[in-house]
C-alpha positions as CSV (number, residue, x, y, z in Angstrom):
1,X,74.6,72.3,22.3
2,X,73.8,75.6,21.5
3,X,71.0,77.7,23.3
4,X,68.7,80.7,21.6
5,X,70.7,83.2,20.3
6,X,69.2,86.7,21.3
7,X,67.9,89.5,19.1
8,X,70.9,91.6,20.4
9,X,74.0,89.5,21.3
10,X,76.6,91.7,21.8
11,X,80.1,90.8,23.6
12,X,82.9,93.4,23.8
13,X,86.9,91.8,24.3
14,X,90.4,94.0,25.0
15,X,91.0,89.7,23.3
16,X,91.4,86.1,25.4
17,X,87.3,84.8,24.2
18,X,87.0,81.5,26.2
19,X,83.8,82.9,28.0
20,X,82.7,83.6,24.8
21,X,82.1,80.2,23.7
22,X,80.2,79.8,26.9
23,X,78.4,82.9,26.0
24,X,76.9,81.2,22.6
25,X,76.8,77.4,23.3
26,X,75.6,77.8,27.0
27,X,75.2,75.0,29.5
28,X,75.3,71.4,28.6
29,X,72.5,69.6,27.9
30,X,71.5,66.2,27.2
31,X,72.8,64.3,24.5
32,X,70.6,64.0,21.2
33,X,68.7,66.8,22.4
34,X,68.0,70.1,19.9
35,X,67.2,73.4,20.2
36,X,65.9,76.3,17.6
37,X,67.1,79.7,18.3
38,X,64.6,82.7,19.2
39,X,65.6,86.4,18.1
40,X,62.6,87.8,20.2
41,X,64.6,88.6,23.0
42,X,67.6,91.1,23.6
43,X,70.7,90.3,26.1
44,X,74.2,91.8,27.0
45,X,77.2,89.7,27.7
46,X,80.5,91.3,28.4
47,X,83.7,89.0,27.5
48,X,86.9,89.2,28.9
49,X,90.0,87.8,27.0
50,X,93.2,88.4,26.8
51,X,95.3,90.2,24.1
52,X,95.9,89.0,20.8
53,X,93.7,86.2,20.8
54,X,92.4,85.7,17.7
55,X,93.2,84.7,13.8
56,X,91.8,86.4,11.2
57,X,91.5,84.2,7.8
58,X,89.2,87.1,5.3
59,X,89.0,85.8,1.8
60,X,89.0,88.3,-0.8
61,X,88.0,86.5,-3.7
62,X,90.2,85.2,-6.3
63,X,91.8,82.9,-4.3
64,X,93.7,85.5,-2.2
65,X,93.3,85.7,1.7
66,X,94.0,88.2,3.9
67,X,95.8,86.7,6.9
68,X,96.3,88.4,10.5
69,X,96.1,88.5,14.5
70,X,93.2,90.5,16.2
71,X,94.0,92.0,19.8
72,X,90.3,92.7,19.9
73,X,86.9,92.1,18.8
74,X,83.3,93.2,19.4
75,X,80.3,91.1,18.2
76,X,77.2,92.4,17.6
77,X,74.2,90.0,15.8
78,X,70.3,91.8,14.9
79,X,67.6,90.5,14.1
80,X,66.2,92.2,10.3
81,X,63.6,93.4,12.3
82,X,65.6,95.9,13.8
83,X,67.9,98.4,13.3
84,X,71.3,98.6,12.6
85,X,73.5,95.4,11.2
86,X,74.9,92.2,12.1
87,X,79.1,93.0,12.3
88,X,82.3,92.3,13.6
89,X,84.8,94.6,15.3
90,X,88.2,94.1,15.1
91,X,91.3,95.6,16.6
92,X,95.0,94.7,15.2
93,X,98.1,95.7,14.4
94,X,99.4,97.3,11.4
95,X,100.7,95.1,8.8
96,X,100.8,93.4,4.9
97,X,96.9,93.7,4.4
98,X,96.3,97.5,5.5
99,X,96.0,99.0,2.2
100,X,93.9,96.5,0.9
101,X,91.4,96.5,4.0
102,X,91.2,100.2,3.4
103,X,90.4,99.8,-0.3
104,X,87.6,97.4,0.1
105,X,86.4,99.6,3.1
106,X,86.0,102.2,0.5
107,X,84.4,99.7,-2.7
108,X,82.2,98.4,-0.8
109,X,82.6,94.5,-2.5
110,X,81.3,91.6,-1.1
111,X,83.9,88.7,0.4
112,X,82.9,85.1,0.3
113,X,83.7,84.5,3.9
114,X,85.7,85.1,7.0
115,X,87.1,82.7,9.3
116,X,87.7,83.7,13.1
117,X,89.8,81.3,15.3
118,X,89.7,82.2,19.0
119,X,92.5,80.9,20.8
120,X,93.3,80.0,24.8
121,X,96.8,81.6,26.5
122,X,98.4,78.3,25.2
123,X,97.3,79.6,21.6
124,X,94.7,76.1,21.3
125,X,91.7,77.2,19.3
126,X,88.9,77.0,21.3
127,X,85.8,78.7,19.3
128,X,85.9,79.7,15.5
129,X,83.7,81.9,13.9
130,X,82.3,81.7,10.0
131,X,81.5,84.7,8.5
132,X,79.6,84.5,5.6
133,X,78.5,87.2,2.6
134,X,80.5,89.9,4.2
135,X,81.5,93.6,3.6
136,X,84.2,95.6,4.8
137,X,82.1,98.8,6.4
138,X,84.8,100.3,7.7
139,X,88.4,101.2,8.5
140,X,90.3,103.3,11.4
141,X,93.5,103.9,11.9
142,X,94.2,105.5,15.1
143,X,97.4,106.7,17.3
144,X,97.9,105.7,20.6
145,X,99.1,107.9,22.9
146,X,101.9,106.4,24.9
147,X,100.9,104.9,28.2
148,X,101.8,107.1,31.7
149,X,100.1,104.9,33.9
150,X,102.9,102.1,32.1
151,X,105.8,104.7,32.7
152,X,104.3,105.1,36.2
153,X,103.9,101.8,36.8
154,X,108.1,100.5,35.9
155,X,109.5,103.6,37.8
156,X,107.1,102.1,40.5
157,X,109.0,98.8,40.0
158,X,112.3,100.4,39.9
159,X,111.9,102.0,42.8
160,X,110.8,99.0,44.7
161,X,113.4,96.9,43.2
162,X,116.0,98.8,44.0
163,X,114.7,99.0,48.2
164,X,114.8,95.4,48.3
165,X,118.1,95.2,46.9
166,X,119.5,97.0,50.0
167,X,117.5,94.9,51.7
168,X,118.9,91.8,50.4
169,X,122.3,92.6,50.8
170,X,122.0,93.4,54.2
171,X,120.4,90.4,55.4
172,X,123.2,88.3,53.7
173,X,125.7,90.3,55.6
174,X,123.7,89.1,58.8
175,X,123.8,85.8,58.0
176,X,127.2,85.6,57.3
177,X,128.2,87.3,60.9
178,X,125.8,84.6,62.2
179,X,127.1,81.8,60.7
180,X,130.2,82.9,61.4
181,X,129.2,83.1,65.5
182,X,127.9,80.0,64.7
183,X,131.4,78.5,64.1
184,X,132.3,79.6,67.4
185,X,129.1,78.5,69.3
186,X,128.2,82.0,70.0
187,X,124.9,82.2,68.7
188,X,121.7,80.1,69.1
189,X,120.2,78.1,67.0
190,X,116.8,79.8,66.8
191,X,118.3,83.1,65.8
192,X,120.4,81.7,63.3
193,X,117.4,79.7,61.5
194,X,115.4,83.5,61.7
195,X,117.9,85.1,60.2
196,X,118.4,82.3,57.5
197,X,114.6,82.5,56.5
198,X,114.8,86.2,56.6
199,X,117.4,86.3,54.1
200,X,115.4,83.4,51.9
201,X,112.2,85.4,52.2
202,X,114.1,89.2,50.9
203,X,115.9,86.9,47.7
204,X,112.5,85.6,46.9
205,X,110.2,88.9,46.3
206,X,113.3,90.3,45.2
207,X,113.4,87.7,42.3
208,X,109.4,88.5,42.2
209,X,109.7,92.1,42.0
210,X,113.2,90.9,39.1
211,X,109.9,89.2,37.3
212,X,107.3,92.0,37.6
213,X,110.2,94.7,36.3
214,X,110.5,92.2,33.1
215,X,106.9,92.1,32.5
216,X,106.3,95.5,32.8
217,X,109.1,95.8,29.7
218,X,107.3,93.8,27.9
219,X,104.5,95.2,27.8
220,X,105.8,98.6,27.0
221,X,107.5,97.0,24.3
222,X,104.3,95.3,23.1
223,X,102.3,98.8,22.6
224,X,101.9,99.8,19.3
225,X,101.5,103.1,18.6
226,X,99.2,103.2,15.6
227,X,95.7,100.0,16.0
228,X,93.7,99.8,12.7
229,X,90.4,99.1,13.7
230,X,88.4,97.2,10.7
231,X,84.3,96.4,10.8
232,X,82.9,93.4,9.2
233,X,79.3,93.3,8.4
234,X,78.2,89.6,7.1
235,X,74.7,88.2,6.3
236,X,75.4,84.8,8.2
237,X,77.4,83.7,11.2
238,X,77.9,80.0,12.0
239,X,79.9,79.0,15.2
240,X,82.2,75.9,15.9
241,X,82.9,75.3,19.7
242,X,83.6,72.0,20.4
243,X,85.2,72.6,23.9
244,X,81.9,74.5,24.9
245,X,79.4,71.6,23.9
246,X,79.0,72.3,20.3
247,X,78.0,74.5,17.1
248,X,75.1,77.0,15.6
249,X,74.4,79.0,13.2
250,X,73.0,82.3,12.7
251,X,71.3,84.3,9.5
252,X,70.0,87.1,9.6
253,X,66.7,86.8,7.4
254,X,63.2,88.3,7.7
255,X,62.0,85.4,9.6
256,X,62.2,85.5,13.6
257,X,62.8,81.7,13.7
258,X,65.9,80.4,12.7
259,X,66.8,76.9,12.3
260,X,69.5,75.1,14.4
261,X,71.1,71.7,14.7
262,X,73.5,71.1,18.2
263,X,76.0,68.6,18.2
264,X,78.4,66.9,20.5
């Protein structure tokens, strides 16, 4: 069930948008209950989501659709009585539709619709935003500087991995010596157990450090030097959030009240 939509609804993501569903859909309400959105109040709702967690399908007209992934988004809803416009800002990698999006931003053409599917870590849809009467109001191309912080983390992790490797080798030598002494009954079982546990612990820490190093390498490879920032303005928004408890709609119109139907 979806409660009142505020006069200024704002959400910014770096993009994994599960919390967005909760912020729009709200808490569960009794079955069969209905609400009417009220745009007389203001609110700010921060949402943290994972990168590349939105799939966008922008209808260009004539049966053509621009489909791409967005790695961050910002959604702002404003009532007609307030200055400004309702808009959705997307950040994406350069792709096949880059030129078309840039052209549309300069033409001011109205497009039929845009559908944004927000997905979870497994890639399953969690919420759908459907925009109607859409205009590509702006297009920006940004060149990202190399991440010095990420490079610093990689160097620190390589140093930690080298230190752990030396400790693992030393622990293995101590374990081999203790096991040899055990064959001659020259070492206490308690001491042998301690050496074995130490070797196992260091091996586990080394494997975890290797995984961290691999993760940092993947993050570096996934960094895009060029990022597109696209702003879509729209007249009507429809929200479908089955996991969060319902669906609803918002429309930019003179009236301060909007009709909405919650369903389960």
